N, CA, C and O atoms as CSV, one atom per row, in Angstrom:
chain,resi,resn,atom,element,x,y,z
A,1,UNK,N,N,-19.588,18.546,10.274
A,1,UNK,CA,C,-18.140,18.716,10.421
A,1,UNK,C,C,-16.724,18.278,10.229
A,1,UNK,O,O,-15.689,18.940,10.143
A,2,UNK,N,N,-16.956,16.939,10.184
A,2,UNK,CA,C,-15.289,16.384,10.503
A,2,UNK,C,C,-15.442,16.141,9.043
A,2,UNK,O,O,-14.487,16.660,8.465
A,3,UNK,N,N,-16.443,15.431,8.030
A,3,UNK,CA,C,-16.097,15.208,6.701
A,3,UNK,C,C,-16.167,16.154,5.494
A,3,UNK,O,O,-16.109,15.901,4.290
A,4,UNK,N,N,-16.321,17.418,6.211
A,4,UNK,CA,C,-16.072,18.885,5.116
A,4,UNK,C,C,-13.844,18.789,5.607
A,4,UNK,O,O,-12.767,18.892,5.020
A,5,UNK,N,N,-14.232,18.608,6.620
A,5,UNK,CA,C,-13.224,19.349,6.736
A,5,UNK,C,C,-11.457,18.034,6.423
A,5,UNK,O,O,-10.399,18.451,5.953
A,6,UNK,N,N,-11.668,16.818,6.782
A,6,UNK,CA,C,-11.077,15.900,5.975
A,6,UNK,C,C,-11.255,15.871,4.655
A,6,UNK,O,O,-10.300,15.627,3.918
A,7,UNK,N,N,-12.661,16.145,4.103
A,7,UNK,CA,C,-12.514,16.398,2.534
A,7,UNK,C,C,-12.016,17.459,1.878
A,7,UNK,O,O,-11.822,17.411,0.663
A,8,UNK,N,N,-11.690,18.802,2.790
A,8,UNK,CA,C,-10.947,19.543,2.340
A,8,UNK,C,C,-9.721,20.040,2.416
A,8,UNK,O,O,-9.105,20.975,1.904
A,9,UNK,N,N,-9.349,18.518,3.781
A,9,UNK,CA,C,-6.968,18.561,3.714
A,9,UNK,C,C,-7.281,17.751,2.584
A,9,UNK,O,O,-6.140,17.784,2.122
A,10,UNK,N,N,-7.894,17.066,1.783
A,10,UNK,CA,C,-7.867,16.118,1.395
A,10,UNK,C,C,-7.958,16.667,-0.394
A,10,UNK,O,O,-7.106,16.585,-1.279
A,11,UNK,N,N,-9.172,17.151,-0.416
A,11,UNK,CA,C,-8.816,18.452,-2.203
A,11,UNK,C,C,-7.362,20.077,-2.235
A,11,UNK,O,O,-6.913,20.867,-3.065
A,12,UNK,N,N,-7.139,19.675,-0.387
A,12,UNK,CA,C,-5.714,20.614,-0.663
A,12,UNK,C,C,-4.779,20.917,-1.932
A,12,UNK,O,O,-4.862,21.710,-2.871
A,13,UNK,N,N,-4.159,20.259,-1.673
A,13,UNK,CA,C,-3.350,19.583,-2.613
A,13,UNK,C,C,-3.602,19.419,-4.452
A,13,UNK,O,O,-2.738,19.472,-5.327
A,14,UNK,N,N,-4.402,19.307,-4.532
A,14,UNK,CA,C,-5.425,19.005,-5.857
A,14,UNK,C,C,-4.811,20.887,-6.375
A,14,UNK,O,O,-3.992,21.314,-7.189
A,15,UNK,N,N,-5.839,21.584,-5.281
A,15,UNK,CA,C,-5.959,23.387,-5.434
A,15,UNK,C,C,-4.801,24.117,-5.564
A,15,UNK,O,O,-4.665,25.016,-6.395
A,16,UNK,N,N,-3.619,23.628,-4.458
A,16,UNK,CA,C,-2.494,24.372,-5.156
A,16,UNK,C,C,-1.383,23.785,-5.774
A,16,UNK,O,O,-0.454,24.401,-6.298
A,17,UNK,N,N,-1.504,22.657,-5.700
A,17,UNK,CA,C,-0.838,22.131,-7.346
A,17,UNK,C,C,-0.416,23.104,-8.084
A,17,UNK,O,O,-1.043,24.139,-8.312
A,18,UNK,N,N,1.031,22.720,-8.632
A,18,UNK,CA,C,1.601,24.504,-9.525
A,18,UNK,C,C,0.586,23.907,-11.251
A,18,UNK,O,O,-0.033,22.910,-11.623
A,19,UNK,N,N,0.935,25.140,-11.759
A,19,UNK,CA,C,0.129,24.542,-12.975
A,19,UNK,C,C,1.361,24.951,-13.979
A,19,UNK,O,O,1.641,26.150,-14.007
A,20,UNK,N,N,2.254,23.902,-14.951
A,20,UNK,CA,C,3.520,24.000,-15.903
A,20,UNK,C,C,2.857,24.168,-16.829
A,20,UNK,O,O,2.223,23.533,-17.672
A,21,UNK,N,N,3.252,25.784,-16.365
A,21,UNK,CA,C,2.499,26.018,-18.519
A,21,UNK,C,C,3.741,26.734,-19.568
A,21,UNK,O,O,3.513,27.651,-20.357
A,22,UNK,N,N,5.581,25.825,-19.281
A,22,UNK,CA,C,5.922,25.877,-20.228
A,22,UNK,C,C,5.422,24.344,-19.898
A,22,UNK,O,O,5.026,23.643,-18.967
A,23,UNK,N,N,5.763,24.306,-21.550
A,23,UNK,CA,C,5.845,22.771,-21.793
A,23,UNK,C,C,7.258,22.251,-21.921
A,23,UNK,O,O,7.465,21.136,-22.400
A,24,UNK,N,N,8.350,23.129,-21.454
A,24,UNK,CA,C,9.305,21.808,-22.231
A,24,UNK,C,C,10.088,21.705,-23.864
A,24,UNK,O,O,9.363,21.467,-24.829
A,25,UNK,N,N,11.348,21.870,-24.029
A,25,UNK,CA,C,11.904,21.758,-25.497
A,25,UNK,C,C,11.670,20.301,-25.596
A,25,UNK,O,O,11.953,19.427,-24.776
A,26,UNK,N,N,10.947,20.177,-27.062
A,26,UNK,CA,C,10.574,18.143,-27.414
A,26,UNK,C,C,12.129,18.582,-28.272
A,26,UNK,O,O,12.845,19.526,-28.607
A,27,UNK,N,N,11.944,16.783,-28.311
A,27,UNK,CA,C,13.602,16.130,-28.945
A,27,UNK,C,C,12.883,15.118,-29.504
A,27,UNK,O,O,12.335,14.253,-28.821
A,28,UNK,N,N,12.816,15.185,-31.424
A,28,UNK,CA,C,12.375,13.886,-32.102
A,28,UNK,C,C,13.131,12.860,-32.268
A,28,UNK,O,O,13.659,12.963,-33.375
A,29,UNK,N,N,13.572,11.588,-31.550
A,29,UNK,CA,C,14.980,11.076,-32.276
A,29,UNK,C,C,13.222,9.288,-32.917
A,29,UNK,O,O,12.070,8.926,-32.678
A,30,UNK,N,N,14.237,9.024,-33.603
A,30,UNK,CA,C,14.457,7.425,-33.969
A,30,UNK,C,C,13.202,7.172,-34.066
A,30,UNK,O,O,12.277,7.149,-34.878
A,31,UNK,N,N,13.679,6.825,-32.030
A,31,UNK,CA,C,12.624,5.900,-31.505
A,31,UNK,C,C,11.325,6.447,-30.494
A,31,UNK,O,O,10.584,5.770,-29.782
A,32,UNK,N,N,11.345,7.665,-30.676
A,32,UNK,CA,C,10.361,8.501,-29.902
A,32,UNK,C,C,10.850,10.259,-29.808
A,32,UNK,O,O,11.540,11.054,-30.446
A,33,UNK,N,N,10.110,10.231,-28.745
A,33,UNK,CA,C,10.291,11.598,-28.264
A,33,UNK,C,C,10.457,12.338,-27.230
A,33,UNK,O,O,9.494,12.748,-26.582
A,34,UNK,N,N,11.458,12.562,-26.986
A,34,UNK,CA,C,12.102,13.410,-25.189
A,34,UNK,C,C,11.401,14.122,-24.316
A,34,UNK,O,O,12.101,14.079,-23.304
A,35,UNK,N,N,10.719,14.577,-24.140
A,35,UNK,CA,C,10.587,16.512,-23.464
A,35,UNK,C,C,11.673,16.790,-22.597
A,35,UNK,O,O,12.352,15.826,-22.243
A,36,UNK,N,N,11.830,17.388,-22.379
A,36,UNK,CA,C,13.324,17.523,-21.881
A,36,UNK,C,C,11.977,18.981,-20.966
A,36,UNK,O,O,10.752,19.067,-21.048
A,37,UNK,N,N,13.185,20.003,-20.071
A,37,UNK,CA,C,12.706,20.924,-18.820
A,37,UNK,C,C,13.905,22.211,-19.264
A,37,UNK,O,O,14.850,22.076,-20.042
A,38,UNK,N,N,13.523,23.411,-18.522
A,38,UNK,CA,C,14.347,24.226,-19.005
A,38,UNK,C,C,15.114,23.680,-17.165
A,38,UNK,O,O,14.760,22.935,-16.252
A,39,UNK,N,N,16.520,24.783,-17.512
A,39,UNK,CA,C,16.621,24.925,-15.480
A,39,UNK,C,C,17.931,26.349,-15.596
A,39,UNK,O,O,18.803,26.532,-16.445
A,40,UNK,N,N,17.640,26.993,-14.601
A,40,UNK,CA,C,18.652,28.012,-14.583
A,40,UNK,C,C,20.282,27.353,-14.282
A,40,UNK,O,O,20.650,26.289,-13.785
A,41,UNK,N,N,20.981,28.465,-14.807
A,41,UNK,CA,C,22.247,27.654,-13.992
A,41,UNK,C,C,22.570,27.924,-12.273
A,41,UNK,O,O,21.875,28.763,-11.700
A,42,UNK,N,N,23.351,27.383,-11.706
A,42,UNK,CA,C,23.452,27.963,-10.450
A,42,UNK,C,C,24.183,29.681,-10.347
A,42,UNK,O,O,23.264,30.046,-9.614
A,43,UNK,N,N,24.880,30.714,-10.455
A,43,UNK,CA,C,25.024,31.798,-10.706
A,43,UNK,C,C,25.549,32.009,-11.478
A,43,UNK,O,O,26.758,32.055,-11.705
A,44,UNK,N,N,24.616,32.191,-12.070
A,44,UNK,CA,C,25.197,33.300,-13.576
A,44,UNK,C,C,22.901,33.252,-14.104
A,44,UNK,O,O,21.876,32.889,-13.527
A,45,UNK,N,N,23.186,33.734,-15.168
A,45,UNK,CA,C,22.161,33.960,-15.519
A,45,UNK,C,C,21.440,33.287,-16.345
A,45,UNK,O,O,20.230,33.331,-16.564
A,46,UNK,N,N,22.948,32.138,-17.159
A,46,UNK,CA,C,22.601,31.598,-17.920
A,46,UNK,C,C,21.455,30.510,-17.736
A,46,UNK,O,O,21.337,30.217,-16.546
A,47,UNK,N,N,20.450,29.729,-18.689
A,47,UNK,CA,C,19.548,28.994,-19.380
A,47,UNK,C,C,19.887,27.905,-20.155
A,47,UNK,O,O,20.727,28.213,-21.001
A,48,UNK,N,N,19.630,27.021,-20.180
A,48,UNK,CA,C,20.559,25.486,-20.423
A,48,UNK,C,C,18.900,24.580,-20.425
A,48,UNK,O,O,17.921,24.970,-19.788
A,49,UNK,N,N,18.934,23.475,-21.200
A,49,UNK,CA,C,18.190,22.580,-21.416
A,49,UNK,C,C,18.589,21.541,-20.700
A,49,UNK,O,O,19.805,21.440,-20.538
A,50,UNK,N,N,17.543,20.325,-19.982
A,50,UNK,CA,C,18.263,19.371,-19.805
A,50,UNK,C,C,17.187,17.653,-19.739
A,50,UNK,O,O,16.320,17.106,-19.058
A,51,UNK,N,N,17.968,17.451,-20.876
A,51,UNK,CA,C,16.945,16.079,-20.091
A,51,UNK,C,C,16.897,14.209,-20.090
A,51,UNK,O,O,16.865,13.421,-21.035
A,52,UNK,N,N,16.909,13.984,-18.605
A,52,UNK,CA,C,16.890,13.106,-17.078
A,52,UNK,C,C,16.056,12.382,-18.217
A,52,UNK,O,O,15.298,12.691,-19.136
A,53,UNK,N,N,16.860,10.747,-17.399
A,53,UNK,CA,C,16.447,9.457,-17.295
A,53,UNK,C,C,15.566,9.236,-18.719
A,53,UNK,O,O,14.343,9.099,-18.703
A,54,UNK,N,N,16.534,9.221,-20.199
A,54,UNK,CA,C,17.520,8.602,-21.173
A,54,UNK,C,C,17.685,7.165,-21.105
A,54,UNK,O,O,18.791,6.635,-21.218
A,55,UNK,N,N,16.603,6.520,-20.921
A,55,UNK,CA,C,17.735,5.304,-21.086
A,55,UNK,C,C,18.335,4.529,-22.389
A,55,UNK,O,O,17.574,3.801,-23.027
A,56,UNK,N,N,19.550,4.664,-22.745
A,56,UNK,CA,C,20.847,4.233,-23.750
A,56,UNK,C,C,21.537,3.088,-23.676
A,56,UNK,O,O,22.185,2.383,-24.449
A,57,UNK,N,N,21.242,3.086,-22.586
A,57,UNK,CA,C,21.930,1.219,-22.366
A,57,UNK,C,C,20.866,0.000,-20.745
A,57,UNK,O,O,20.459,0.271,-19.616
A,58,UNK,N,N,20.867,-0.851,-21.335
A,58,UNK,CA,C,20.882,-2.233,-20.292
A,58,UNK,C,C,21.448,-1.639,-19.931
A,58,UNK,O,O,22.048,-0.681,-20.418
A,59,UNK,N,N,21.384,-2.409,-18.118
A,59,UNK,CA,C,21.663,-1.674,-16.509
A,59,UNK,C,C,23.948,-2.926,-17.065
A,59,UNK,O,O,24.539,-3.755,-17.757
A,60,UNK,N,N,23.976,-2.298,-16.373
A,60,UNK,CA,C,25.184,-2.816,-16.388
A,60,UNK,C,C,25.160,-5.068,-14.884
A,60,UNK,O,O,25.844,-5.336,-13.896
A,61,UNK,N,N,24.608,-5.490,-15.246
A,61,UNK,CA,C,23.948,-6.387,-14.514
A,61,UNK,C,C,24.398,-7.747,-14.806
A,61,UNK,O,O,24.322,-8.309,-15.899
A,62,UNK,N,N,25.012,-8.354,-13.397
A,62,UNK,CA,C,25.089,-10.094,-14.177
A,62,UNK,C,C,26.101,-10.305,-15.007
A,62,UNK,O,O,27.212,-9.775,-14.955
A,63,UNK,N,N,25.429,-11.641,-16.322
A,63,UNK,CA,C,26.751,-11.380,-17.411
A,63,UNK,C,C,27.935,-10.387,-18.527
A,63,UNK,O,O,29.055,-10.308,-19.032
A,64,UNK,N,N,26.052,-9.558,-18.293
A,64,UNK,CA,C,26.801,-7.964,-19.232
A,64,UNK,C,C,27.981,-6.416,-17.825
A,64,UNK,O,O,28.539,-5.326,-17.951
A,65,UNK,N,N,27.693,-7.463,-16.695
A,65,UNK,CA,C,29.067,-6.400,-15.777
A,65,UNK,C,C,30.305,-6.921,-16.680
A,65,UNK,O,O,30.798,-8.029,-16.890
A,66,UNK,N,N,30.593,-5.521,-17.145
A,66,UNK,CA,C,31.932,-5.252,-17.590
A,66,UNK,C,C,32.296,-5.683,-19.060
A,66,UNK,O,O,33.384,-5.661,-19.635
A,67,UNK,N,N,30.859,-6.143,-19.559
A,67,UNK,CA,C,30.863,-6.134,-21.069
A,67,UNK,C,C,30.413,-4.632,-21.624
A,67,UNK,O,O,30.337,-3.579,-20.991
A,68,UNK,N,N,30.104,-4.932,-23.209
A,68,UNK,CA,C,29.889,-3.488,-24.173
A,68,UNK,C,C,28.707,-3.695,-23.326
A,68,UNK,O,O,28.283,-4.573,-22.574
A,69,UNK,N,N,28.281,-2.331,-23.822
A,69,UNK,CA,C,26.954,-1.581,-23.248
A,69,UNK,C,C,25.627,-2.257,-25.302
A,69,UNK,O,O,25.631,-2.051,-26.515
A,70,UNK,N,N,24.794,-3.083,-24.185
A,70,UNK,CA,C,24.071,-3.267,-25.329
A,70,UNK,C,C,23.159,-2.422,-25.239
A,70,UNK,O,O,23.027,-1.932,-24.117
A,71,UNK,N,N,22.179,-1.922,-26.370
A,71,UNK,CA,C,20.972,-0.758,-26.781
A,71,UNK,C,C,19.458,-1.083,-26.197
A,71,UNK,O,O,18.654,-2.009,-26.090
A,72,UNK,N,N,19.544,-0.368,-26.042
A,72,UNK,CA,C,18.217,-1.433,-25.102
A,72,UNK,C,C,16.862,-0.834,-26.227
A,72,UNK,O,O,15.707,-1.229,-26.066
């Protein structure tokens, strides 16, 4: 009985996981493609596209601090 309850508790997140039906916009760039998502603007009915986590330069640490950005 305990094993069945534990099994159900472990599988519950899989059963209740949201299904993503909208894949979002995809932008094809020179170095690959980037998938975005649609986001509703608070306080209005406007929907915009957002693209998060796009690397554009190396992090400014060590000798790169206060230097011009180096492309990734």
